[in-house]
N, CA and C atoms as a LAMMPS dump frame, in Angstrom:
ITEM: TIMESTEP
0
ITEM: NUMBER OF ATOMS
597
ITEM: BOX BOUNDS ff ff ff
-5.0000000000000000e+02 5.0000000000000000e+02
-5.0000000000000000e+02 5.0000000000000000e+02
-5.0000000000000000e+02 5.0000000000000000e+02
ITEM: ATOMS id mol type element x y z
1 1 1 N 167.228 -29.527 185.792
2 1 2 C 167.97 -30.954 186.06
3 1 3 C 166.677 -31.86 185.469
4 2 1 N 165.329 -31.31 185.821
5 2 2 C 164.096 -32.066 185.973
6 2 3 C 163.662 -32.377 184.259
7 3 1 N 164.048 -31.629 183.346
8 3 2 C 163.735 -31.474 182.109
9 3 3 C 164.472 -32.574 181.03
10 4 1 N 165.827 -32.366 181.974
11 4 2 C 167.416 -32.798 181.387
12 4 3 C 166.577 -34.494 181.191
13 5 1 N 166.37 -34.574 182.337
14 5 2 C 166.202 -36.046 182.608
15 5 3 C 164.718 -36.504 182.018
16 6 1 N 163.799 -35.586 181.636
17 6 2 C 162.788 -36.162 180.806
18 6 3 C 163.127 -36.414 179.506
19 7 1 N 164.14 -35.343 178.888
20 7 2 C 164.461 -35.672 177.475
21 7 3 C 165.082 -36.624 177.682
22 8 1 N 165.982 -37.025 178.723
23 8 2 C 166.821 -38.37 177.963
24 8 3 C 165.68 -39.518 178.333
25 9 1 N 165.064 -39.509 179.039
26 9 2 C 163.624 -40.225 179.123
27 9 3 C 162.674 -40.374 177.544
28 10 1 N 162.57 -39.67 177.093
29 10 2 C 161.966 -39.361 176.23
30 10 3 C 162.505 -40.242 174.936
31 11 1 N 163.968 -39.941 174.743
32 11 2 C 164.986 -40.462 173.684
33 11 3 C 164.722 -41.772 174.397
34 12 1 N 165.596 -42.404 175.226
35 12 2 C 165.357 -43.697 175.728
36 12 3 C 164.14 -44.503 174.981
37 13 1 N 162.925 -44.356 175.47
38 13 2 C 161.867 -44.551 175.105
39 13 3 C 161.189 -44.416 174.041
40 14 1 N 162.211 -43.475 173.23
41 14 2 C 161.015 -43.21 171.594
42 14 3 C 161.21 -44.112 171.202
43 15 1 N 162.908 -45.029 170.953
44 15 2 C 163.038 -46.027 169.775
45 15 3 C 162.032 -47.043 170.26
46 16 1 N 161.841 -47.602 171.138
47 16 2 C 161 -48.548 170.605
48 16 3 C 159.588 -48.242 171.235
49 17 1 N 159.292 -47.322 171.193
50 17 2 C 157.644 -46.821 171.084
51 17 3 C 157.61 -46.779 169.56
52 18 1 N 158.548 -46.161 168.585
53 18 2 C 158.399 -46.085 167.182
54 18 3 C 158.352 -47.232 166.895
55 19 1 N 159.017 -48.286 167.045
56 19 2 C 158.813 -49.621 166.783
57 19 3 C 157.975 -50.132 166.758
58 20 1 N 157.679 -50.2 168.023
59 20 2 C 155.996 -50.74 168.366
60 20 3 C 154.774 -50.184 167.526
61 21 1 N 154.961 -48.969 167.595
62 21 2 C 154.059 -48.265 166.74
63 21 3 C 154.027 -48.799 165.277
64 22 1 N 155.176 -48.74 164.673
65 22 2 C 155.373 -48.864 163.258
66 22 3 C 154.768 -50.24 162.939
67 23 1 N 155.274 -51.261 164.095
68 23 2 C 154.89 -52.74 163.624
69 23 3 C 153.301 -52.761 164.137
70 24 1 N 152.402 -52.116 164.514
71 24 2 C 151.374 -52.306 164.595
72 24 3 C 150.745 -51.598 163.509
73 25 1 N 151.35 -50.495 163.052
74 25 2 C 150.382 -50.189 162.057
75 25 3 C 150.471 -51.271 160.59
76 26 1 N 151.603 -51.197 160.193
77 26 2 C 152.108 -52.083 159.536
78 26 3 C 151.371 -53.905 159.047
79 27 1 N 150.797 -54.17 160.894
80 27 2 C 150.123 -55.177 160.899
81 27 3 C 148.615 -55.336 160.973
82 28 1 N 148.695 -53.755 160.789
83 28 2 C 147.061 -53.449 160.889
84 28 3 C 146.682 -53.097 159.335
85 29 1 N 148.161 -52.549 158.561
86 29 2 C 147.721 -52.665 157.058
87 29 3 C 147.296 -53.413 156.349
88 30 1 N 147.744 -55.004 156.534
89 30 2 C 147.739 -55.817 156.407
90 30 3 C 146.443 -56.722 156.306
91 31 1 N 145.841 -56.424 157.893
92 31 2 C 144.77 -57.018 158.422
93 31 3 C 143.277 -56.878 157.398
94 32 1 N 142.18 -57.855 157.758
95 32 2 C 140.754 -57.508 156.688
96 32 3 C 140.541 -56.317 157.863
97 33 1 N 139.148 -56.025 156.984
98 33 2 C 138.803 -55.266 157.896
99 33 3 C 137.481 -55.451 159.272
100 34 1 N 137.014 -56.495 159.289
101 34 2 C 136.911 -57.475 160.65
102 34 3 C 138.246 -57.062 161.961
103 35 1 N 139.237 -57.53 161.398
104 35 2 C 140.281 -57.371 162.479
105 35 3 C 140.619 -56.019 162.568
106 36 1 N 140.551 -55.067 161.651
107 36 2 C 140.604 -53.733 162.363
108 36 3 C 139.354 -53.203 163.321
109 37 1 N 138.445 -53.582 162.782
110 37 2 C 137.238 -53.132 163.446
111 37 3 C 137.655 -53.797 164.641
112 38 1 N 137.452 -55.123 165.195
113 38 2 C 137.796 -55.818 166.533
114 38 3 C 139.096 -54.971 166.974
115 39 1 N 139.932 -54.694 166.368
116 39 2 C 141.118 -53.812 166.998
117 39 3 C 140.528 -52.373 167.218
118 40 1 N 140.031 -51.924 166.938
119 40 2 C 139.919 -50.684 167.165
120 40 3 C 138.249 -50.706 168.337
121 41 1 N 137.636 -51.677 168.433
122 41 2 C 136.33 -51.577 169.401
123 41 3 C 137.315 -51.803 170.834
124 42 1 N 138.449 -52.877 170.472
125 42 2 C 139.014 -53.257 171.9
126 42 3 C 139.811 -51.811 172.249
127 43 1 N 140.842 -51.027 171.524
128 43 2 C 140.808 -50.058 172.298
129 43 3 C 140.439 -48.759 172.402
130 44 1 N 138.955 -48.76 171.893
131 44 2 C 137.881 -47.883 172.161
132 44 3 C 137.551 -48.254 173.494
133 45 1 N 136.962 -49.659 174.059
134 45 2 C 136.543 -50.089 175.299
135 45 3 C 137.399 -49.959 176.488
136 46 1 N 138.978 -50.248 175.785
137 46 2 C 139.905 -49.919 177.046
138 46 3 C 140.221 -47.986 177.712
139 47 1 N 140.214 -47.522 176.371
140 47 2 C 140.33 -46.201 176.6
141 47 3 C 138.938 -45.853 177.699
142 48 1 N 137.786 -45.865 177.205
143 48 2 C 136.315 -45.725 178.041
144 48 3 C 137.065 -46.4 179.645
145 49 1 N 137.624 -47.733 180.025
146 49 2 C 137.523 -47.803 181.158
147 49 3 C 138.579 -47.161 182.056
148 50 1 N 139.721 -46.621 181.323
149 50 2 C 140.626 -46.107 181.935
150 50 3 C 139.933 -44.334 182.04
151 51 1 N 139.338 -43.945 181.243
152 51 2 C 138.334 -42.904 181.551
153 51 3 C 137.986 -43.026 182.902
154 52 1 N 136.687 -44.239 182.98
155 52 2 C 136.349 -44.208 184.086
156 52 3 C 136.593 -44.314 185.671
157 53 1 N 137.807 -45.498 185.417
158 53 2 C 138.666 -45.394 186.619
159 53 3 C 139.396 -44.351 186.842
160 54 1 N 139.951 -43.491 186.204
161 54 2 C 140.248 -42.013 186.143
162 54 3 C 139.783 -40.919 187.154
163 55 1 N 138.353 -41.158 186.055
164 55 2 C 137.297 -40.327 186.801
165 55 3 C 136.658 -40.625 188.25
166 56 1 N 136.66 -42.026 188.454
167 56 2 C 136.281 -42.087 189.583
168 56 3 C 137.387 -41.993 190.715
169 57 1 N 138.466 -42.324 190.352
170 57 2 C 139.544 -42.046 191.557
171 57 3 C 139.679 -40.364 191.609
172 58 1 N 139.55 -39.438 190.882
173 58 2 C 139.74 -38.225 190.662
174 58 3 C 138.442 -37.86 191.715
175 59 1 N 137.709 -38.48 191.823
176 59 2 C 136.293 -37.523 192.323
177 59 3 C 135.96 -38.488 193.801
178 60 1 N 136.606 -39.786 193.617
179 60 2 C 136.076 -40.14 195.514
180 60 3 C 136.819 -40.601 195.942
181 61 1 N 138.539 -40.545 195.439
182 61 2 C 139.545 -40.989 196.101
183 61 3 C 140.66 -39.696 196.651
184 62 1 N 140.95 -38.944 195.502
185 62 2 C 141.773 -37.862 195.567
186 62 3 C 142.919 -37.942 194.118
187 63 1 N 143.3 -36.424 194.068
188 63 2 C 144.192 -36.616 192.785
189 63 3 C 145.096 -35.226 193.216
190 64 1 N 146.258 -35.427 192.036
191 64 2 C 147.149 -34.065 192.501
192 64 3 C 146.027 -32.762 191.659
193 65 1 N 146.584 -31.691 192.405
194 65 2 C 145.953 -30.534 191.278
195 65 3 C 146.906 -29.001 191.519
196 66 1 N 146.817 -28.273 190.803
197 66 2 C 147.849 -27.407 190.673
198 66 3 C 147.48 -26.202 191.275
199 67 1 N 148.166 -25.389 192.104
200 67 2 C 147.735 -24.064 192.765
201 67 3 C 148.024 -22.926 192.583
202 68 1 N 147.18 -22.367 192.233
203 68 2 C 147.797 -20.517 192.324
204 68 3 C 146.832 -19.928 192.966
205 69 1 N 147.404 -18.376 193.136
206 69 2 C 146.474 -17.52 193.626
207 69 3 C 147.068 -17.32 194.921
208 70 1 N 147.213 -15.801 195.534
209 70 2 C 147.955 -15.466 196.788
210 70 3 C 146.98 -15.45 198.064
211 71 1 N 145.64 -16.543 198.013
212 71 2 C 145.137 -16.134 198.945
213 71 3 C 145.653 -17.114 200.365
214 72 1 N 146.487 -18.196 199.922
215 72 2 C 146.571 -19.02 201.053
216 72 3 C 148.316 -18.973 201.436
217 73 1 N 148.639 -17.566 201.042
218 73 2 C 150.382 -17.455 200.985
219 73 3 C 150.194 -17.141 202.833
220 74 1 N 151.557 -17.667 203.337
221 74 2 C 152.557 -18.368 203.207
222 74 3 C 152.561 -19.654 203.4
223 75 1 N 151.051 -20.166 203.842
224 75 2 C 150.895 -21.723 203.829
225 75 3 C 151.466 -22.361 202.566
226 76 1 N 150.32 -22.282 201.03
227 76 2 C 150.632 -22.235 200.341
228 76 3 C 151.657 -21.107 199.463
229 77 1 N 152.939 -21.712 198.006
230 77 2 C 152.948 -20.426 197.407
231 77 3 C 151.823 -20.353 196.348
232 78 1 N 152.133 -18.91 195.74
233 78 2 C 151.233 -18.183 194.857
234 78 3 C 151.349 -18.772 193.375
235 79 1 N 151.878 -19.888 192.905
236 79 2 C 151.899 -20.579 191.977
237 79 3 C 152.658 -21.442 192.081
238 80 1 N 152.579 -22.91 191.394
239 80 2 C 153.575 -23.305 190.623
240 80 3 C 154.197 -24.764 191.431
241 81 1 N 152.822 -24.844 192.422
242 81 2 C 152.834 -25.864 193.538
243 81 3 C 151.653 -26.973 193.141
244 82 1 N 152.09 -28.528 192.968
245 82 2 C 151.172 -29.423 192.893
246 82 3 C 151.176 -30.111 194.346
247 83 1 N 149.502 -30.263 194.547
248 83 2 C 149.336 -30.556 195.609
249 83 3 C 148.305 -32.183 195.58
250 84 1 N 147.798 -32.389 196.883
251 84 2 C 146.986 -34.015 196.875
252 84 3 C 145.654 -33.45 197.577
253 85 1 N 144.887 -33.612 196.735
254 85 2 C 143.554 -33.61 197.549
255 85 3 C 142.784 -34.653 198.287
256 86 1 N 142.598 -34.824 199.354
257 86 2 C 142.478 -36.175 199.867
258 86 3 C 140.417 -36.109 200.009
259 87 1 N 140.321 -36.53 199.253
260 87 2 C 138.828 -36.667 199.016
261 87 3 C 138.125 -37.906 199.669
262 88 1 N 138.932 -39.233 199.517
263 88 2 C 138.074 -40.387 200.748
264 88 3 C 138.228 -40.042 201.512
265 89 1 N 139.272 -39.742 202.642
266 89 2 C 138.629 -39.235 203.851
267 89 3 C 138.101 -38.239 204.348
268 90 1 N 137.25 -37.557 203.391
269 90 2 C 136.215 -36.64 203.732
270 90 3 C 134.833 -37.397 203.676
271 91 1 N 134.801 -38.464 202.902
272 91 2 C 133.414 -38.884 202.456
273 91 3 C 133.569 -39.956 203.307
274 92 1 N 134.595 -40.58 204.149
275 92 2 C 134.963 -41.995 205.071
276 92 3 C 134.347 -41.173 206.727
277 93 1 N 134.773 -40.255 207.078
278 93 2 C 134.718 -39.112 207.906
279 93 3 C 134.532 -37.398 207.795
280 94 1 N 133.273 -37.213 207.884
281 94 2 C 133.049 -35.856 206.981
282 94 3 C 133.192 -34.587 208.427
283 95 1 N 133.714 -35.207 209.3
284 95 2 C 133.923 -34.328 210.384
285 95 3 C 134.968 -33.543 210.46
286 96 1 N 134.943 -32.231 210.666
287 96 2 C 135.702 -31.128 210.154
288 96 3 C 136.193 -30.666 211.295
289 97 1 N 137.7 -30.153 211.394
290 97 2 C 138.259 -29.702 212.604
291 97 3 C 138.526 -27.873 212.315
292 98 1 N 138.462 -27.11 213.31
293 98 2 C 138.732 -25.888 213.018
294 98 3 C 140.382 -26.005 212.804
295 99 1 N 140.75 -25.497 211.792
296 99 2 C 142.317 -25.188 211.039
297 99 3 C 142.642 -26.155 210.104
298 100 1 N 141.649 -26.956 209.936
299 100 2 C 142.152 -27.847 208.459
300 100 3 C 141.919 -26.988 207.641
301 101 1 N 142.587 -27.406 206.131
302 101 2 C 142.788 -26.831 205.086
303 101 3 C 141.552 -28.167 204.26
304 102 1 N 140.957 -27.464 203.613
305 102 2 C 139.51 -27.773 202.827
306 102 3 C 139.667 -27.182 201.037
307 103 1 N 138.952 -28.11 200.847
308 103 2 C 139.017 -28.4 199.574
309 103 3 C 137.423 -27.841 199.232
310 104 1 N 137.268 -27.015 198.457
311 104 2 C 135.344 -27.03 198.247
312 104 3 C 135.228 -25.998 196.84
313 105 1 N 134.19 -26.438 196.544
314 105 2 C 133.668 -25.723 195.614
315 105 3 C 133.527 -23.992 195.208
316 106 1 N 133.769 -23.194 194.699
317 106 2 C 133.572 -21.937 195.155
318 106 3 C 132.281 -21.362 195.084
319 107 1 N 131.815 -21.004 196.417
320 107 2 C 130.549 -20.264 196.036
321 107 3 C 129.918 -18.7 195.653
322 108 1 N 131.448 -18.244 195.268
323 108 2 C 131.423 -17.241 193.949
324 108 3 C 130.994 -17.812 192.813
325 109 1 N 131.921 -18.598 191.922
326 109 2 C 132.396 -19.25 190.581
327 109 3 C 131.624 -20.535 190.712
328 110 1 N 130.508 -20.971 190.651
329 110 2 C 130.276 -22.156 189.807
330 110 3 C 131.392 -23.162 188.95
331 111 1 N 131.474 -24.29 189.589
332 111 2 C 132.887 -24.856 188.948
333 111 3 C 134.241 -24.572 189.336
334 112 1 N 134.522 -23.432 190.072
335 112 2 C 135.823 -23.238 190.206
336 112 3 C 135.816 -24.215 191.847
337 113 1 N 137.349 -24.208 192.108
338 113 2 C 137.897 -25.061 193.519
339 113 3 C 138.778 -24.035 193.832
340 114 1 N 138.163 -24.031 194.955
341 114 2 C 139.114 -23.361 196.537
342 114 3 C 139.405 -24.013 197.315
343 115 1 N 140.928 -23.367 197.762
344 115 2 C 141.368 -24.054 199.02
345 115 3 C 141.333 -22.9 200.292
346 116 1 N 140.874 -23.126 201.275
347 116 2 C 140.457 -22.074 202.554
348 116 3 C 140.886 -22.828 203.724
349 117 1 N 140.886 -22.374 204.67
350 117 2 C 140.884 -22.849 206.352
351 117 3 C 139.682 -22.636 206.767
352 118 1 N 139.428 -23.909 207.257
353 118 2 C 138.277 -24 208.372
354 118 3 C 138.517 -23.232 209.848
355 119 1 N 137.625 -22.193 209.796
356 119 2 C 138.056 -21.203 210.765
357 119 3 C 137.099 -21.776 211.662
358 120 1 N 135.327 -21.238 211.451
359 120 2 C 134.363 -22.237 212.549
360 120 3 C 133.104 -22.875 212.096
361 121 1 N 132.853 -23.524 212.945
362 121 2 C 132.024 -24.897 212.376
363 121 3 C 130.398 -24.447 213.086
364 122 1 N 129.649 -24.979 212.205
365 122 2 C 128.346 -25.003 213.322
366 122 3 C 128.032 -24.494 214.284
367 123 1 N 127.386 -23.428 214.905
368 123 2 C 126.78 -23.312 215.926
369 123 3 C 128.747 -22.449 216.8
370 124 1 N 129.455 -22.104 215.744
371 124 2 C 130.656 -21.405 216.735
372 124 3 C 130.216 -19.81 216.726
373 125 1 N 130.179 -19.023 217.076
374 125 2 C 130.664 -17.399 217.589
375 125 3 C 131.979 -16.991 216.778
376 126 1 N 132.069 -16.101 215.89
377 126 2 C 133.213 -16.1 215.189
378 126 3 C 133.155 -14.578 214.62
379 127 1 N 134.425 -14.002 214.835
380 127 2 C 134.455 -12.582 214.055
381 127 3 C 134.406 -12.567 212.925
382 128 1 N 133.385 -11.759 212.221
383 128 2 C 133.674 -11.513 210.684
384 128 3 C 134.702 -10.972 210.14
385 129 1 N 135.779 -10.101 210.487
386 129 2 C 136.136 -9.867 209.886
387 129 3 C 137.515 -9.087 211.177
388 130 1 N 138.257 -10.164 212.299
389 130 2 C 139.684 -9.247 212.924
390 130 3 C 140.374 -8.334 211.888
391 131 1 N 140.814 -8.367 211.146
392 131 2 C 141.465 -7.098 210.196
393 131 3 C 140.59 -5.433 209.924
394 132 1 N 139.193 -5.7 210.323
395 132 2 C 138.434 -4.798 210.415
396 132 3 C 138.262 -4.265 209.115
397 133 1 N 138.703 -5.22 207.585
398 133 2 C 138.772 -4.399 206.286
399 133 3 C 137.408 -4.758 206.066
400 134 1 N 136.712 -5.605 206.296
401 134 2 C 135.193 -5.632 205.606
402 134 3 C 134.076 -5.512 206.173
403 135 1 N 134.666 -5.666 207.695
404 135 2 C 133.16 -5.495 208.782
405 135 3 C 134.074 -4.433 210
406 136 1 N 133.543 -4.064 210.912
407 136 2 C 134.215 -4.03 212.01
408 136 3 C 134.741 -4.799 213.122
409 137 1 N 135.767 -5.006 213.251
410 137 2 C 136.51 -6.205 214.479
411 137 3 C 135.745 -6.69 215.383
412 138 1 N 134.387 -5.538 215.687
413 138 2 C 133.98 -6.328 217.026
414 138 3 C 132.501 -6.924 216.47
415 139 1 N 132.697 -7.596 215.443
416 139 2 C 131.051 -7.616 214.832
417 139 3 C 131.209 -9.098 214.676
418 140 1 N 130.544 -10.121 215.321
419 140 2 C 130.204 -11.464 215.687
420 140 3 C 129.349 -12.04 214.703
421 141 1 N 129.036 -13.309 214.238
422 141 2 C 127.907 -13.864 213.967
423 141 3 C 128.236 -15.221 214.704
424 142 1 N 126.937 -15.836 214.421
425 142 2 C 126.827 -17.305 214.877
426 142 3 C 127.068 -18.304 213.556
427 143 1 N 127.955 -19.366 213.236
428 143 2 C 127.543 -19.947 211.853
429 143 3 C 126.566 -20.805 212.28
430 144 1 N 125.532 -20.892 210.865
431 144 2 C 124.372 -21.295 211.087
432 144 3 C 124.435 -23.463 211.225
433 145 1 N 123.655 -24.086 211.465
434 145 2 C 123.794 -25.558 211.04
435 145 3 C 123.932 -25.37 209.273
436 146 1 N 124.846 -26.771 209.284
437 146 2 C 125.209 -26.739 208.114
438 146 3 C 126.06 -26.269 207.325
439 147 1 N 126.759 -25.596 208.128
440 147 2 C 127.627 -24.356 207.15
441 147 3 C 128.714 -24.065 208.109
442 148 1 N 129.685 -23.649 207.487
443 148 2 C 131.7 -23.486 208.245
444 148 3 C 131.715 -21.922 207.722
445 149 1 N 132.881 -21.171 208.616
446 149 2 C 133.37 -20.371 208.293
447 149 3 C 134.77 -20.543 207.328
448 150 1 N 135.142 -19.966 206.45
449 150 2 C 136.097 -20.219 205.757
450 150 3 C 137.466 -18.994 205.71
451 151 1 N 138.415 -18.981 205.791
452 151 2 C 139.303 -17.877 205.499
453 151 3 C 140.882 -18.621 204.883
454 152 1 N 140.887 -17.428 204.419
455 152 2 C 142.645 -17.769 203.572
456 152 3 C 143.531 -17.168 204.362
457 153 1 N 144.678 -17.628 204.485
458 153 2 C 145.877 -18.006 205.185
459 153 3 C 146.116 -16.183 204.705
460 154 1 N 146.428 -15.836 204.05
461 154 2 C 146.618 -13.993 203.626
462 154 3 C 145.466 -13.397 203.893
463 155 1 N 144.887 -12.936 204.7
464 155 2 C 144.234 -12.181 204.934
465 155 3 C 143.805 -10.812 203.964
466 156 1 N 144.825 -10.393 203.788
467 156 2 C 145.03 -9.069 202.791
468 156 3 C 144.766 -9.414 201.247
469 157 1 N 144.851 -10.748 200.992
470 157 2 C 144.661 -10.946 199.643
471 157 3 C 143.316 -11.888 199.62
472 158 1 N 142.463 -12.217 200.812
473 158 2 C 141.487 -13.39 200.407
474 158 3 C 140.523 -13.113 199.877
475 159 1 N 139.592 -14.044 199.509
476 159 2 C 138.288 -13.543 199.26
477 159 3 C 137.443 -14.918 199.719
478 160 1 N 136.717 -14.87 201.545
479 160 2 C 136.519 -15.663 201.448
480 160 3 C 135.229 -15.495 202.444
481 161 1 N 135.139 -16.022 203.929
482 161 2 C 133.636 -15.775 204.528
483 161 3 C 133.578 -14.795 204.97
484 162 1 N 134.384 -13.561 205.347
485 162 2 C 134.426 -12.364 205.02
486 162 3 C 133.648 -11.803 204.442
487 163 1 N 133.6 -11.972 202.927
488 163 2 C 132.887 -11.351 201.852
489 163 3 C 131.542 -12.157 201.562
490 164 1 N 131.598 -13.374 201.692
491 164 2 C 129.866 -14.219 201.223
492 164 3 C 129.459 -14.873 202.269
493 165 1 N 129.989 -14.709 203.159
494 165 2 C 129.229 -15.391 204.522
495 165 3 C 129.874 -16.996 205.224
496 166 1 N 128.473 -17.179 205.328
497 166 2 C 129.074 -18.847 205.735
498 166 3 C 128.793 -19.822 204.849
499 167 1 N 129.765 -20.955 204.579
500 167 2 C 129.66 -21.474 203.315
501 167 3 C 129.36 -22.853 203.643
502 168 1 N 128.289 -23.017 202.875
503 168 2 C 127.345 -25.106 203.113
504 168 3 C 128.626 -25.334 202.946
505 169 1 N 128.566 -26.554 203.909
506 169 2 C 128.926 -27.712 203.803
507 169 3 C 129.332 -28.638 202.51
508 170 1 N 127.98 -28.106 201.993
509 170 2 C 127.408 -29.367 200.645
510 170 3 C 128.478 -28.861 199.762
511 171 1 N 129.073 -27.836 199.867
512 171 2 C 130.186 -27.998 198.732
513 171 3 C 132.025 -27.969 199.055
514 172 1 N 131.586 -28.466 200.147
515 172 2 C 133.39 -29.171 200.748
516 172 3 C 133.498 -30.487 199.979
517 173 1 N 134.555 -30.33 199.095
518 173 2 C 135.03 -31.913 198.942
519 173 3 C 135.743 -32.61 199.222
520 174 1 N 136.926 -32.122 200.008
521 174 2 C 137.699 -32.907 200.5
522 174 3 C 138.873 -31.885 201.447
523 175 1 N 139.949 -32.836 201.58
524 175 2 C 141.284 -32.026 202.494
525 175 3 C 141.693 -32.074 201.423
526 176 1 N 142.81 -30.899 202.512
527 176 2 C 144.188 -30.657 201.47
528 176 3 C 145.556 -31.553 201.915
529 177 1 N 145.78 -32.86 201.483
530 177 2 C 146.534 -33.629 202.452
531 177 3 C 148.362 -33.073 202.093
532 178 1 N 148.611 -33.182 201.242
533 178 2 C 150.367 -32.9 201.241
534 178 3 C 150.171 -31.637 199.825
535 179 1 N 151.837 -31.301 200.403
536 179 2 C 152.059 -30.63 198.778
537 179 3 C 153.204 -31.814 198.1
538 180 1 N 153.204 -31.909 196.894
539 180 2 C 154.451 -32.479 196.367
540 180 3 C 155.028 -32.203 195.57
541 181 1 N 154.871 -30.716 194.835
542 181 2 C 155.91 -30.01 194.107
543 181 3 C 155.845 -28.316 194.664
544 182 1 N 156.931 -27.645 194.68
545 182 2 C 158.269 -28.406 194.438
546 182 3 C 158.986 -29.384 195.048
547 183 1 N 159.828 -30.429 195.057
548 183 2 C 160.355 -31.052 196.194
549 183 3 C 161.308 -30.961 197.072
550 184 1 N 161.253 -29.222 197.108
551 184 2 C 162.054 -28.933 197.942
552 184 3 C 161.264 -28.566 199.26
553 185 1 N 159.74 -28.245 198.672
554 185 2 C 159.046 -28.032 199.72
555 185 3 C 157.586 -28.637 200.337
556 186 1 N 158.327 -29.783 199.565
557 186 2 C 157.41 -31.105 199.886
558 186 3 C 156.956 -31.309 201.461
559 187 1 N 155.702 -31.66 201.575
560 187 2 C 155.275 -31.194 203.085
561 187 3 C 153.519 -32.088 203.247
562 188 1 N 153.081 -33.041 204.564
563 188 2 C 151.82 -33.28 204.544
564 188 3 C 151.471 -32.068 205.662
565 189 1 N 150.291 -31.611 204.846
566 189 2 C 149.469 -30.712 206.098
567 189 3 C 149.061 -31.651 207.261
568 190 1 N 149.303 -30.715 208.513
569 190 2 C 148.564 -30.901 209.491
570 190 3 C 147.665 -29.743 210.196
571 191 1 N 146.783 -29.9 210.908
572 191 2 C 146.471 -29.273 211.564
573 191 3 C 147.053 -28.206 212.34
574 192 1 N 147.461 -27.24 212.558
575 192 2 C 148.508 -26.432 213.33
576 192 3 C 147.63 -26.204 214.625
577 193 1 N 146.127 -26.113 214.28
578 193 2 C 145.451 -25.232 215.195
579 193 3 C 145.215 -25.701 216.703
580 194 1 N 145.537 -24.629 217.753
581 194 2 C 144.91 -25.304 219.142
582 194 3 C 144.178 -24.435 219.477
583 195 1 N 143.418 -24.693 220.146
584 195 2 C 141.74 -23.777 220.829
585 195 3 C 141.468 -24.225 222.59
586 196 1 N 140.942 -23.56 223.103
587 196 2 C 140.583 -23.672 224.368
588 196 3 C 139.049 -24.175 224.387
589 197 1 N 138.799 -25.148 224.968
590 197 2 C 137.127 -25.415 224.35
591 197 3 C 136.598 -25.063 226.332
592 198 1 N 135.878 -23.795 226.188
593 198 2 C 135.066 -23.205 227.109
594 198 3 C 133.841 -24.136 227.496
595 199 1 N 133.642 -24.64 228.218
596 199 2 C 132.392 -25.31 228.969
597 199 3 C 131.51 -24.742 229.848
């Protein structure tokens, strides 16, 4: 359905775009070298401006991203989903909550971006591995200052703090805000975690 619609859109828009392009080409052929240089410099300037704007928006406000991998099943599908990363709210309010979905740089693969759930905040005592797969289920650690403990929702298929320990908060880039594709699974992510605060 979507591909048919995109094909029809391409057919409808193809003719006007081709007419515009042929008019621009013919006008450039008849123009002088100075007019061509001016046109090319304007196009390059606009391209540079758009590139800067896209970079700033994606780095500091938010962006759509493709998700793949089984570590966050069933919250996120294994592949083919498009989500919205919210970076602005994290820059304005970097206070995280237990249970939030965070977007962060991978501690194991520099340049890689991962999505995990925040399990422990600085000063929390957390169980290293409740499943007992990587460590005895009775082993606990205190999350150091400036770090968080992260985990994937699919514990059997996730590489997370159970493997590499507490993660520096400087690696966190934002929050996962919503899933927009597929449309049948579109949702806004809210923190489902409830906990007792022992005083």
